C-alpha positions, 0 to 999 in steps of 0.5 A, a space after each residue: 229640800 227647803 229652799 230660801 233663795 229661789 226666784 219665782 217670776 211674775 205670772 208663775 207659782 212654785 211650791 216652796 217648803 210646803 207653801 205655794 208662792 207667786 210673784 218674786 222671792 229671793 233669799 239664800 240657798 240652804 245648801 252650798 254650791 259644792 253640796 253633792 246630791 246622791 243619785 238613786 242607789 243601784 239595786 243590790 242582789 243577794 245570794 245564798 249560800 254565800 260560801 261553799 266547799 266542793 270536793 274533787 273526789 267523785 266518791 265523796 259526799 262533797 262532789 255535788 253540783 253547786 246550787 244557789 239562790 239569787 235574790 234580785 232587786 228591782 228589775 235586775 236579772 241574772 246574766 252569767 257566772 264568771 271566774 276571773 275572765 272566764 265564764 262557767 257554764 251554768 243553768 238557771 230556773 227561776 232564782 235558782 242557778 246551778 253549775 255542774 260538779 264535773 265543771 267544778 272538778 276542773 278547778 285547782 284546790 284552794 279558794 276561788 270567788 265566783 261572781 254572779 253577773 247581774 244586769 244592773 246593780 252590784 254583782 253577788 259573789 260566792 266563795 268556793 273552796 275546792 278540796 280533793 280527798 282522793 287517794 294519791 293514786 287516783 288524783 288525776 283528771 284524764 288518763 290515756 295509754 302510751 304504746 311505748 313507741 316514740 312515734 306514737 303521740 298521746 292524746 287526751 280530750 277534756 270532758 263536755 261543757 268545760 269552760 275553755 274558749 279560743 284564748 285558752 293557753 297552757 301556762 306551765 306543765 309539771 311532771 312529778 313536781 318538776 317543770 317540763 317543756 309545754 312546747 310538747 303539748 299541742 291543744 285545740 278547742 273543739 266545737 263542743 268547747 272540749 280541749 283536745 291535747 296531743 303530746 309528742 311521743 318522742 317527748 313522752 319517751 324521753 320522760 319515761 326514760 328519765 324517770 326510769 321507766 315507771 308504770 305511769 307519769 302524772 302531769 299538772 297542767 295550769 291554763 291561762 283561764 283563772 283557776 283552771 288546772 287539771 292533771 293527766 296520767 299517761 299509762 305505759 301500755 303493758 
């Protein structure tokens, strides 16, 4: 930037506006004291594809791993993938990052924003739309049998590699569309990040009685981890 108001002390030289000057030179600055000189912009990484649709139905062509390519700028490096405050397990090779289909199947239907966190610069995002083309009779993620004895609890265990952590909590439970007490559900995180869920047998017995003893009961469970929800089916043992 050319400067017209500089002071060059005796015995020193300076290059001003392409000219070498020595001695003393005074003038008026070419910019005011309020002028903001922008810092160098941080690198912005790109991603492809930026929008993906995933089908929770394992029999459909849309049930596939999510594979994207990240194009980094400068020395920016990929760190992790997040969904809200939760981190999704992802593997990467070179610029290619993969999230397994069985992990994505744990997300509820609708739109989600996946953030690919970089070491510096802007973090690229992917819009993930989750659909479910399963038939109504097959729309459950976990299933277990119940003996029919109120003394017998029902237990479930989520798949390996899920994104649950020590702060995971159940926020709501619905049975056939109606809210039920989540206090009957007890859960803990196993060493392999699988969520173990135990349901009180007496509560299960009362639910079956309330719904006139159907063959099975389906529960929709929502968790504190953003976007995490799944359904469980309790099948009455014949």
